[in-house]
C-alpha positions in Angstrom: 59.6 -18.3 -35.3 60.6 -22.0 -35.5 64.3 -22.2 -34.8 64.7 -25.3 -36.9 62.2 -24.9 -39.7 63.1 -27.2 -42.5 65.3 -29.4 -40.3 62.5 -31.1 -38.3 63.7 -34.6 -39.4 66.9 -34.2 -37.4 65.4 -32.4 -34.3 63.7 -33.8 -31.3 62.1 -31.7 -28.5 62.0 -32.2 -24.7 64.2 -35.3 -24.8 65.2 -36.8 -21.4 69.0 -36.8 -21.2 68.8 -39.9 -19.0 68.5 -41.8 -22.3 71.9 -40.7 -23.4 74.2 -40.9 -20.3 75.8 -43.9 -18.7 74.4 -42.7 -15.3 70.9 -42.9 -16.8 70.2 -39.6 -15.1 69.3 -36.1 -16.3 66.2 -34.0 -17.2 64.9 -33.0 -20.6 66.8 -30.8 -23.1 64.9 -28.3 -25.1 66.2 -29.6 -28.4 68.3 -32.7 -29.3 69.7 -32.4 -32.8 71.3 -35.3 -34.7 72.7 -33.8 -38.0 73.4 -36.2 -40.9 76.1 -34.1 -42.6 78.5 -31.3 -41.9 76.3 -29.0 -43.9 73.4 -29.7 -41.6 75.6 -29.2 -38.6 76.8 -25.9 -39.9 73.2 -24.7 -40.5 72.2 -25.7 -37.0 75.2 -23.9 -35.5 74.5 -20.8 -37.5 70.9 -20.7 -36.4 71.9 -21.2 -32.7 74.6 -18.5 -33.0 72.3 -16.0 -34.6 69.6 -16.5 -32.0 71.8 -16.7 -28.9 70.9 -20.3 -28.1 73.4 -22.3 -26.0 74.9 -25.4 -27.6 76.2 -28.6 -25.9 77.9 -31.4 -27.7 77.1 -35.0 -26.9 79.4 -37.9 -27.5 78.7 -41.3 -25.8 77.7 -39.7 -22.5 80.1 -41.9 -20.6 81.7 -39.2 -18.4 78.6 -36.9 -18.2 76.1 -35.9 -15.6 73.1 -33.7 -16.6 71.1 -31.9 -14.0 67.6 -33.1 -13.0 66.1 -29.8 -14.3 67.5 -30.5 -17.8 68.7 -27.8 -20.1 67.1 -24.9 -21.9 69.6 -25.4 -24.8 70.4 -27.3 -27.9 72.3 -30.6 -27.5 74.0 -31.7 -30.8 74.7 -35.4 -31.0 77.2 -36.4 -33.7 76.2 -40.0 -34.0 75.4 -40.3 -37.7 77.6 -42.5 -39.9 79.0 -39.4 -41.6 80.6 -38.4 -38.3 81.8 -41.9 -37.6 84.0 -42.6 -40.6 87.3 -44.4 -40.3 90.1 -44.6 -42.9 93.5 -46.3 -42.5 96.4 -45.7 -44.9 99.7 -47.3 -43.9 100.3 -46.1 -40.3 98.0 -43.1 -40.6 94.5 -43.4 -39.1 91.7 -40.8 -39.7 88.6 -41.1 -37.5 85.4 -39.1 -37.2 84.5 -37.6 -33.9 81.4 -39.8 -33.3 83.3 -43.1 -33.9 83.2 -45.4 -30.9 86.7 -45.9 -29.3 86.2 -49.6 -29.1 85.7 -49.8 -32.9 88.7 -47.7 -33.6 90.9 -49.8 -31.3 89.5 -53.0 -32.8 90.3 -52.0 -36.4 93.8 -50.7 -35.6 94.6 -54.0 -33.8 93.4 -56.0 -36.8 95.7 -54.0 -39.0 98.7 -54.4 -36.7 98.7 -50.8 -35.7 99.8 -50.0 -32.1 99.4 -46.9 -30.0 95.8 -46.8 -28.8 95.8 -49.8 -26.5 95.6 -47.3 -23.6 91.9 -46.6 -24.4 90.8 -50.2 -24.1 87.7 -50.3 -21.9 86.9 -46.6 -22.2 83.3 -46.3 -23.5 83.7 -43.0 -25.3 83.9 -41.4 -28.7 86.9 -40.2 -30.6 86.0 -36.6 -30.3 85.5 -36.6 -26.5 88.5 -38.8 -25.9 90.9 -36.5 -27.9 89.4 -33.4 -26.3 90.1 -34.5 -22.8 93.2 -36.6 -23.7 91.6 -39.8 -22.4 93.8 -42.7 -21.2 95.2 -44.3 -18.0 98.3 -45.8 -16.6 99.2 -47.3 -20.0 99.3 -43.9 -21.7 97.0 -41.3 -23.2 95.4 -40.9 -26.6 97.4 -37.7 -27.2 100.5 -39.8 -27.5 99.5 -40.7 -31.0 97.2 -37.9 -32.0 98.6 -36.0 -35.0 95.9 -33.5 -36.0 92.3 -32.4 -35.4 89.7 -30.8 -37.6 87.6 -28.3 -35.5 84.5 -26.1 -35.8 83.9 -23.1 -33.4 80.5 -22.0 -32.1 80.0 -19.6 -35.0 80.6 -22.3 -37.6 84.2 -21.6 -38.6 86.1 -24.7 -39.5 89.9 -25.1 -39.2 92.6 -27.6 -38.4 95.3 -27.8 -35.8 98.5 -29.9 -36.1 100.2 -31.7 -33.2 102.6 -28.9 -32.6 99.7 -26.6 -31.9 98.0 -28.9 -29.4 98.9 -29.2 -25.8 98.0 -32.7 -24.3 98.0 -32.6 -20.5 96.6 -34.9 -17.9 92.9 -35.3 -18.9 92.9 -31.9 -20.7 94.0 -30.2 -23.9 94.1 -26.6 -25.1 91.3 -27.4 -27.7 88.7 -24.8 -27.0 86.6 -25.1 -30.2 83.0 -26.3 -29.6 83.3 -29.2 -32.1 86.0 -31.6 -32.8 85.0 -33.1 -36.1 87.8 -35.5 -36.9 91.2 -36.6 -35.7 94.2 -38.3 -37.2 96.6 -40.6 -35.5 100.1 -41.8 -36.3 100.4 -45.4 -35.3 103.3 -47.9 -34.9 103.4 -51.2 -36.7 103.3 -54.3 -34.4 102.3 -57.9 -34.3 98.5 -58.0 -34.0 98.9 -60.8 -31.3 101.1 -58.5 -29.2 98.5 -55.7 -29.5 95.7 -58.1 -28.6 97.6 -59.2 -25.5 98.1 -55.6 -24.4 94.4 -54.8 -24.9 93.4 -57.8 -22.9 95.8 -56.8 -20.1 94.4 -53.3 -20.0 90.8 -54.6 -20.1 91.4 -57.1 -17.3 93.0 -54.6 -15.1 90.0 -52.3 -15.4 87.5 -55.2 -15.0 89.2 -56.3 -11.8 89.5 -52.8 -10.3 86.5 -50.8 -11.5 82.7 -51.2 -11.2 82.3 -51.7 -15.0 78.8 -53.3 -14.9 77.1 -50.5 -13.0 75.6 -47.1 -13.8 78.5 -44.7 -13.5 80.5 -42.1 -15.4 84.0 -43.3 -15.0 86.4 -41.5 -12.7 84.7 -38.6 -11.0 87.8 -36.7 -10.0 91.2 -36.1 -11.6 94.2 -37.5 -9.7 96.0 -34.7 -7.9 99.7 -34.5 -8.8 101.5 -37.7 -7.8 98.5 -38.8 -5.7 95.4 -41.0 -6.3 92.0 -39.4 -5.9 90.5 -42.8 -5.1 93.0 -43.4 -2.3 92.3 -40.0 -0.8 88.6 -40.6 -0.9 89.1 -44.0 0.7 91.4 -42.6 3.4 88.8 -40.0 4.2 86.5 -42.8 5.1 84.1 -42.3 2.2 84.3 -45.7 0.4 80.8 -46.9 0.3 79.3 -43.6 1.4 75.8 -43.0 0.1 73.6 -40.0 -0.5 70.1 -40.9 -1.7 70.7 -43.2 -4.7 74.3 -42.1 -5.3 77.0 -44.4 -3.8 80.8 -44.3 -3.7 81.9 -47.6 -5.2 83.3 -50.2 -2.8 85.5 -51.5 -5.7 87.1 -48.1 -6.6 86.4 -45.0 -4.5 86.8 -42.6 -7.4 83.7 -44.1 -9.0 80.1 -43.2 -8.1 77.3 -45.6 -8.8 73.7 -44.6 -9.4 71.4 -47.2 -7.9 67.6 -47.4 -8.0 65.9 -44.1 -7.2 69.1 -42.0 -7.8 68.9 -38.4 -9.0 71.5 -36.1 -10.5 71.1 -34.0 -7.3 72.2 -37.1 -5.2 75.3 -37.4 -7.3 76.1 -33.7 -7.1 75.5 -33.7 -3.3 77.9 -36.7 -2.9 80.5 -34.9 -5.1 80.3 -31.8 -2.8 80.5 -34.1 0.3 83.7 -35.8 -0.9 85.4 -32.6 -2.0 84.7 -31.0 1.4 85.9 -33.9 3.4 89.1 -34.4 1.3 89.8 -30.7 1.5 89.3 -30.7 5.3 91.4 -33.9 5.9 94.2 -33.4 3.5 94.1 -29.8 2.4 93.7 -31.0 -1.2 91.1 -29.6 -3.6 89.8 -32.4 -5.9 89.1 -31.3 -9.5 86.3 -32.9 -11.5 87.1 -35.2 -14.4 83.4 -36.0 -14.9 81.6 -33.3 -17.0 78.5 -31.7 -15.5 75.8 -29.9 -17.5 73.4 -27.7 -15.5 
């Protein structure tokens, strides 16, 4: 039986995930599905649920590493315009999960709405950013998130308000498979002030991170009151290399994929770093980067 009979126009088979991640690494996925509506998404989810097929949800692939062997699963990519809608009314902003963070920030800045400057320079989608509470030293996206619309792996849709959501450091208690939409409560401010803050955040990242390389952002979460990058550097691993995976000389919590790199190289370097930091400082580094294998 064809799992996606009648939906062939939105389904691709044996698609290399290297085409969809910022690392440009990863083997083929059994099916890549790009629904054009919530109805199509619901149908795909129902079929996968009924047939016991695993689902992964793809955003912009900016904090993702996929194994070289690929995945015997369905990857759902919410990149159609219907999942990237944006509406602004007074200080309330409603954004689809697939919307690019840079576009969201740009539109808010033009309207004189402040609160999302902290995501400047983060190359992600709204859904992924909210689900992991993306941000940095200037704040987190959860500071202004008001509500989310979700769908679980069986296709059940529901909403959660701010009081029901826990926003921690690079994590939330959102367990649903799909985050379809988020709303934000913003603060009015002079567009020029917002633009200055965005430029400040952007320049800080440009000067301290390897932004023009193949990477997936910060690999590890910062341990409480400590810097993962500083620990890695103190462990003597800045510039360390395994195959085509290299610890950035600019920021030790970034890994760069150079020519000939494989996902296995990155995973091996991750293990090496964790073991050395654990041995030297008795600290277990927790991954911020997501790994599919």
